[in-house]
N, C-alpha and C positions, 0 to 999 in steps of 0.2 A: 827439487821442489817438493819431495815427500817431505823433508824436514818442516817445510812450512805448514803442510797437513797435519801433522803431530801436534802442530801447535796451537791449532785453531781450537775453542772453545764450544765444545758439543752443546747446542741449543736445541737437540731433537724433544719434542716434547712440548715445547715452549708455546705458548699462544700470544700474537699480536693482533689485535682486532679480531678479524673474520679468520685469519691466518695460522695454521696450526703446521709447526714444522716436522717434517715425518723424517730426513734424512739431509746428509751433506750432500751437494750436488757438484761442486767444482770450485776452483781456484784460479783468477786470472791476474797475471802478471801484468802491471801498468807503470809505463815509464812516462814520465812528464817531459813535457817538448821542450820547455826553455831550462827547468833544472838539473833534469836528469835522474830526479830523485826516484827509486822505485818502490812502489805501491803494490799491495795485493789486496784484490777484491775477492770475497768468499761468498759463494752462492748456496744457497740452502732450496731443497723441495718442500713446498708447503700445499697443504690443501685446504682450500677456503671451505666455509660452513654450506656454500651451495653446492660442493662436490668438485669444483674445477679444482685442476693441479698447477701451480706456478709454480716458477723457479725465480726465486728473489735474492735480490745482493742484502747480507748481513745489514750494513749500513742503513737501507732503508727500512728495514725492518725494526731496527733500534731509533730510529729517528719518528718512525710514525708514518713516513712517507708512504710506504706501502703497509694498508691494513686489511684490503680484499684481494679477489683476482681482476677487480673492475666490475663486478657485480652490483655494488653499491652506487658506482655512477651510472650506469646503464639503467637502473632501477630508479635513480632519482630522475633521469631525463626522460625516463617513460611515463612516470606519473606526471612530470610537469607539462606533457605533450596531450595527457589525457583531459 
């Protein structure tokens, strides 16, 4: 597994929406049920502009699926109810 970690591109310091990557968290090995293909998901620890710390899959950061800790959604919902 350490060979996988050594091949992970370091994105520490990069910003994705409100999230800033602070450190590598971990890698999970995933085996597809039908095909048996092996995939590795890389997770990063990020700090949101609001101060919350979250662990996010790299793919979600790159695709834009994760751009905050959830505070944006909470604030939007709160304003809608006011």
